[in-house]
C-alpha positions as CSV (number, residue, x, y, z in Angstrom):
1,X,19.1,13.9,-16.6
2,X,16.0,12.4,-16.5
3,X,13.3,14.5,-15.6
4,X,11.6,14.4,-12.2
5,X,8.4,12.3,-12.0
6,X,6.3,15.4,-10.9
7,X,7.5,16.6,-14.7
8,X,6.0,14.5,-16.5
9,X,3.1,13.4,-14.5
10,X,1.7,16.9,-13.0
11,X,-0.4,15.9,-9.7
12,X,0.9,11.9,-9.7
13,X,1.3,11.3,-5.9
14,X,3.2,7.5,-4.9
15,X,2.6,7.0,-1.4
16,X,4.4,3.4,-0.6
17,X,2.6,0.8,1.4
18,X,3.5,-2.7,2.2
19,X,0.5,-5.6,3.4
20,X,-0.1,-9.1,4.0
21,X,-2.1,-11.2,1.4
22,X,-3.6,-14.6,2.1
23,X,-5.0,-16.8,-0.3
24,X,-8.6,-16.8,-1.4
25,X,-11.0,-18.4,1.0
26,X,-9.5,-18.4,4.4
27,X,-11.4,-17.8,6.9
28,X,-12.9,-15.0,8.2
29,X,-11.6,-15.7,11.9
30,X,-8.2,-16.6,10.9
31,X,-8.1,-12.9,8.6
32,X,-8.9,-11.4,11.8
33,X,-6.5,-12.4,13.9
34,X,-3.5,-11.9,11.5
35,X,-5.0,-8.5,11.3
36,X,-5.4,-8.0,15.5
37,X,-1.4,-9.1,15.5
38,X,0.1,-6.8,12.6
39,X,-1.4,-3.5,14.5
40,X,-0.9,-4.5,17.8
41,X,3.1,-5.4,16.7
42,X,2.4,-2.0,14.4
43,X,1.8,-0.4,17.2
44,X,4.8,-1.2,19.8
45,X,7.2,1.7,20.4
46,X,10.2,0.1,19.5
47,X,8.6,-0.6,15.6
48,X,7.1,2.8,15.5
49,X,11.3,4.4,16.4
50,X,12.8,1.2,13.7
51,X,10.5,2.7,11.1
52,X,10.1,6.6,11.9
53,X,14.2,6.0,11.4
54,X,14.1,4.4,8.4
55,X,11.4,7.4,7.4
56,X,7.9,5.5,7.8
57,X,5.1,5.2,9.7
58,X,2.7,2.9,9.6
59,X,-0.8,3.5,9.1
60,X,-2.4,0.6,9.8
61,X,-6.2,-1.1,7.8
62,X,-8.6,-3.3,8.1
63,X,-8.4,-5.9,5.0
64,X,-11.3,-4.4,3.5
65,X,-9.3,-0.8,3.9
66,X,-6.7,-2.6,2.3
67,X,-8.6,-4.1,-0.4
68,X,-10.1,-0.8,-1.5
69,X,-6.5,0.7,-1.4
70,X,-5.1,-1.8,-3.7
71,X,-8.2,-1.6,-5.7
72,X,-7.7,2.2,-6.3
73,X,-4.0,1.9,-6.5
74,X,-5.0,-0.3,-9.9
75,X,-7.7,1.3,-10.9
76,X,-5.0,4.7,-11.4
77,X,-1.9,3.4,-12.9
78,X,-4.2,1.7,-15.4
79,X,-5.5,5.1,-16.4
80,X,-2.6,6.6,-15.9
81,X,-0.4,3.6,-18.6
82,X,-3.6,3.6,-20.9
83,X,-3.5,7.6,-20.7
84,X,0.3,7.8,-21.7
85,X,-0.2,4.6,-24.2
86,X,2.7,3.0,-22.0
87,X,2.5,-1.1,-23.2
88,X,1.4,-3.5,-20.9
89,X,4.7,-6.0,-20.3
């Protein structure tokens, strides 16, 4: 039996998330429009209900907030990989 992740990496907190990315150079007004439409869709009661049925929920963010989250996660996981001597593949 494998040990629990919390036993191997104390203090590790991992939350799954999903996001949408656009190619570099996408016009800011297009990014804003996509963000607004996604936020509107995620606010629909049926979408909220379906996500809750799957054990999830929504935490909509701005493009800048999402970018910061991705960068934080990359930094955090890079530190874990480096501190544990995990070979990058």
